[in-house]
N, C-alpha and C positions, 0 to 999 in steps of 0.2 A: 504493500500500500504506500502510495506517495505521501510524504509528510508535508506539513504546511511550509516548512522551510524549502523543501525541494520544489514545491509549486511556485513559491515566490521567486526562487532563483531562476527558474525557467521563464517566468513572466518578465522578470527584470532583464534577463539576457535578450529576450525578444525586443523589449523596448529599446535597449541600447543598440541592438543591431539595426532596427528600423530607423532610429534617430540619426545614426551616423556619428562620426567622431567629434564634430564641432558644435553640436547642439548645446544650448545653455542648460543649466540645472539650477536647483534652488540652493546648492552648496556654493556659497559666495566665491567667485573667482574660478570655479571649476566648470569645464565643459564635460561632456559625456566621456571623452577620452581620459580626463583626469579622474573621473569617478570610477571608471572600470579599472584603471590602474590601481587606485586605492583598494578596491575590492580584492583584486588578485594578490597584492602585496599582503593584505590583512590575513589571507589564508595560506599563502605559500612562502612567506618570508618572515617567520616568527622572530628572526634575529633583528629585523627592522620594525616589525609591527608593534613592538613594545613602546615605540615612540608615541603611540596614540594615548598612552596613559602615563608614561614616564618622561617628564619634560626634558631631561638632559639627552634623551635619545631622539628627540623630535627632529633634529638636524639630519641624522642618519636616515630616519624614515622618509623625509622629504627627498633626499638624494636618491634613495632606492625607488621611490615612487616615480620620480622624474625619469629614471632609467627605464622603468617599465613602460612609462607613457610614450617612449620613443619607439616601442615595438609596433608592428602593423596593427591597426585597430581591430581587424577581423580576428587576428590571433589572440588579442587580449580578451575579446568577447568570448571566444571559444574556450580559453583557459578558465574564465569565470564560469561558463556554462558547465564545464566538466567538473568543477569543484576542486577541493584540495587533494593533495596526494594521500595515499592510503595510510601513511604514518602520521598524518595530521590529526590532532584531537577534533578538528572540525568535521572529520570524516565519521565520527561516532554519532549515531542518531540522536541521543539525548543532548549532546553538546550542540549539534547542528540546530535542533529545534530551539534550544534555549538561547543560543547566540545569534542565530541568523533569521529567524522568522520575522521579527520586528525590523531588524537591520535591512533586510531586503525589501520589505513592504515600504518602509519609509524612503529608501533610496529610489524605489520605483516611482513613488509620488514626486520625488525630487526631479525626476526626468519628465514625468507626465505634466506636472503643474507649471513647469517653466515654459511650456508652449502656450502661445496666445489663444489657441483654439481648444484647450484641453476640456475634457468632460469628466465628471465624477465617475469613479469606478465603484460599482455596486458590490459590496462584500456580503457574503452569506452570513447567517446568524451564528453558525458554528465558528467561523473565523473571527467574527466580532467578539465572541466569548473568549476565544484564545487570546486575542489582543487585550481584552479587559484584564484577564488574569496576569498577563505580563505587566500591564500598567499598575495593577495593585502592588506588584512586587517592587517595581522600579520608581514609583511616583515620588517618593521622598528624596531619592537621589536626584531625580530630574528637576525637582523644584527647590533644591537646597540653596540656590543663589537668588531665588525670587525675592523681591523687595516688598512684597505684600503677602498676606495669607492667601493660600490658593487651594481651592477645592475643585476636584474634577468629578463631573456627574454625568451619568448616562441618562438618556430620556426615560428609562424604566425606573429611575430613582436610585440606583446603586451609586455610591459615592466613595471617593478616597481622598484623604487629605494629603496634598503634596507639600504643603508648607503651612505650619501653624503661625498665626500672627494676626495683626489687625492693621489696617482694614482688610476685609476679606473680599476676594473676587471668586465667584463660582463660574466655572466654565462648563457648559453643557453641550454635549455632542455624542455621537456614536464613538466607540473606542478607537476606530481608525483615525478619526479626526482629532481626538484627544491626544493620541500619540504624536501626531504631527505638531500640534500646539506645544505639547510638553517637551518635545525634542528641539525646540527653538525655531520652528517654522510658523510662528504666530500669524504672520500676515497671509500665509497660504491656507491655513486651516479654516474650515467652515464650522464655526462654533457660535454659541450664544454666550455673551458675557453679562454677568449680573453683579453689579457693584457700583460704587460712585465713580464719577468720570476721572478723577485724579488717580484713584487706585487702578482703574483699567489702563490708564496711560502708563503708569509705573509698571504694570504687569507686561504690557506689550513691549516695553523697553528693557525688560529683564532678560538676563542670559539664562535660558533654560536648557536642559539636556544633560546627558551623562558625562560629557567631556567639557 
């Protein structure tokens, strides 16, 4: 049975392939070529990927990513589609599901929503529930730098507190949109914001996300 991460990988690979190497993304300063190079390095070069979370290694990560970005674009997309080598922890199903399901969904939207004529992708209820469970786990990390209290709410009433404090802004949307908002793509997420105007402005200017 295909996993959610596997499905999102294939969908993202198709998006990257169809968009070509020079399409914009929501990742500031990155084209689709830069994005796929990042994805390949993340899985295939653990010696460099540590720079995503360890600041002193960030320079090495950038050098390696730039080296990969010089490869033919079609080769990069195929490397991403094929996934990590068999000795990579990303090749283990539990690690793949935990680490890649949201990663690939969000980056797929980075490609999709950077286009002027993009249309929303409809997510089935099972996948929305998967995204919600991931959000419940990661919300407090994603909201730790928020400058106001932050509550994330599904239309069905389920809520998670991403940041305690006052004033409070409640962000309501389906889990896919909440992930985009909480990962720092506030301007691209289709959400409803409930709070005073100053608090909402501070929230939209906050740095959200895991990194």
